[in-house]
N, C-alpha and C positions, 0 to 999 in steps of 0.2 A: 531561465536560460542555463543550459549546462553544456559541457563539452570537454574535449581533452585538454590536458594541461601538462606540459613537459617540465623537466627539471626535478628538483627534490621537493617542490611545493613550498619552498621558502619565499619570503617576500622579496620584492624588487624586480620580479619579472615584468617586462613591458611588452604589451601586444600592440602591434600597429597594423592597420588595414586602410588601404585607399579604395574608396568606393566612388563610382561615377554614375551620374544620371539619376532621375527621380526614383528608379527602382533600386538604387544603391547596389550596383553590380560590383563585385569584388575584382579589382584589376591588379592589386599588389598587396602582399602581406608578408610580414616577417615570419621566421620559423616558429616562434612560440604561438603566434596567432593561427598558423596552419594546424599545429598540434591541438590548439584549443577547439577548432572546428571539427577536428578529426581528420588526420592526414589521408586516410583511405577514401573518405567521402568528399574531401575538398576539391573543388574545381574552380579555376579562375573563369571569369565571365558569368558567374552565377549570382543572382540577387542574394544579398545576405539573408534575407528571410527564408529562402529555400535551403540554406545551410543549417537552419535551425528548425527542422520540421517537428511539429507537435510540442516544441519547447520554447516558443517565442516569448520573450520577456519584453513587455511594452515599455518598461522603464528604460530599456536599452534602445528599442527601435523607434519609439515616437520622436525623440530629439533629432533623429536623422532627417525626418521630413521637415521639421521646423528649421533646422540649420540650412538645409538645401533651399527651402522656400525664402527664408529671410536673409540668408547670407551673413549671419552673425554667429560667432563661436558660442559654444555653450559647454559648461562643465557640470559633471555630476560626481561630486566627491562622496566617498564612502558608500558605494553601491554594492550591496551584498548579492553574490551570485552563486548558484549551485554548480559544482564542478564534478564531473565524472572523470577521474584520472585515466590516461591512456592505458596505463599498465593494469587497470582493473581496481577493484576495491570499492568501498562504499562512497556514496556521493558526499562531498565535502562542501562547506560554505567558505568562500573566499570573499575578500572585500577589495574592490577596485576603485581607484580614482579615475574617472573616464572624462576625456576631453574630446569635443567635436569641433573641428575647424573646417570652414568651407575652403574648397580649392576652386581657382578661377582660370578661365581660358585667357588668351591674349587680349581679348576685348573686355576683360573684367567681369564677364558673366560667370555665375556659379556653375561649375561643371560636376561637382561632387563634394564628398565629405571625407576628411582624413580623421580616422578614429584612433586615439591613443589611450590605452588602458594600463594603468600601473597597479600591480598587486601590492597593496599596503597592509595585508592581513597581519603580518608579523610585527609591523610598526604598532598596530592597534593592540595586538596581544601584549606587547612590551609595556604600553601605557596602562592597560588593564592590570597587568601583573604588578607594576609599581604602585598603582593606586591601592590594589588589594593588600599588598605587603605593608603599606603604610597604615591601613586600617587595622590589620592584625597587630602590628607593633604598638599602635595606640591602645588596643584592648589589653595587651600584655602589660603595658606600662601602668595602667590603672588597676591591674590585678583582677581583670574580669574572670569569671568562672572558666575553668578549662573547657567544659563542654561547649560553652559559647564561642570560645576562640577556635576550637576544632570545627564547629559548625560553619564558622565563617571561612575557614580554610577549605572545607569541602565545597562550599558554594563557589568559592573563587575558582577551584579546579573545574567545576561544571560549567561556569561562565566562560572560561577560556577554551574548553573543549566541548562544544555543543553536542548533545546526544549522549554524553557520558553520564554515569551515576556513580557517586563516590561514597564510600563508607570508611570511617576511621575507627579502628579497634585498639584497645589498650589491654595490657596484661593486668590481672588483678594483683593485689598486694603480695600474694604468695608466688606470683609468676607462674601459675599453673593453668590459668584459663584466660582466654581472650573475650572481651566484652565490647559490643558496639557502643560508641559514645556519640557518634555523629554520622548522619546519613540523611540529609534534608530531603532528598528526592526519592528515597526508597520507601516502600510500603512498610507499615508496622509489622505485618506477618513475616517479612524477611528479617527485620530486626530480631523478632522472637526466634526465628528459625536458626540464626547464627549465634544467639546468645550462649554464653558459657561454652565456647569452643575450647576443647582441651589443647594445651600447648604441647609442642613436641614435634616429631618428624612428620606427623600427619596434619599438623595445624597450619602449615604454610611452607614456603620454600626453604631449602636447606641453607641456613644462614645463622650466624650467632644470634641467640635469643636476647631481646632487649632486657635491661635491668627492670625489676618490678616497678610498676607505676609509670614506665616510660613508653 
């Protein structure tokens, strides 16, 4: 499932949609939810499945039928979802805690489902970052080899930012050349291609050069 997403992409965004009937027709939705579906294509009175043409996610849709049929709430914590930002850019993965609650008419019969989805992506990132930092500090405390520590740092960055590839380079003892020391997801030929990069104005952004070995 993918769709628009407003705001700055930080965690804490809450999407709410009120669906009615066995076809789960959208009768009410908050602004973040409208942006999620795509403001231009969104129409009230439309079954939610039709708002997700060609990108239906059964993990999201199947519980609707179950909650409507059984009349019991259901929660799906930590649901990863592909998001295409409204402003454009590449597809991103967000993580939502999703809750489905049945709504009832005056006679107590189930008339629809209220869906609430809370973006918890940054909460999970913070937990991963804290755990990764702890592992790196443990390695440093036992004086693990520097390449091993830097390899762990590169892997942590790639875990936090899916789709990225990380390389760590250090200056040689003379401070004249940069050498790759970690790049767990990059092919060997790329390591060889950037080996022994000369330091200086063409070796990176204009910034003070690190001290040798740092």
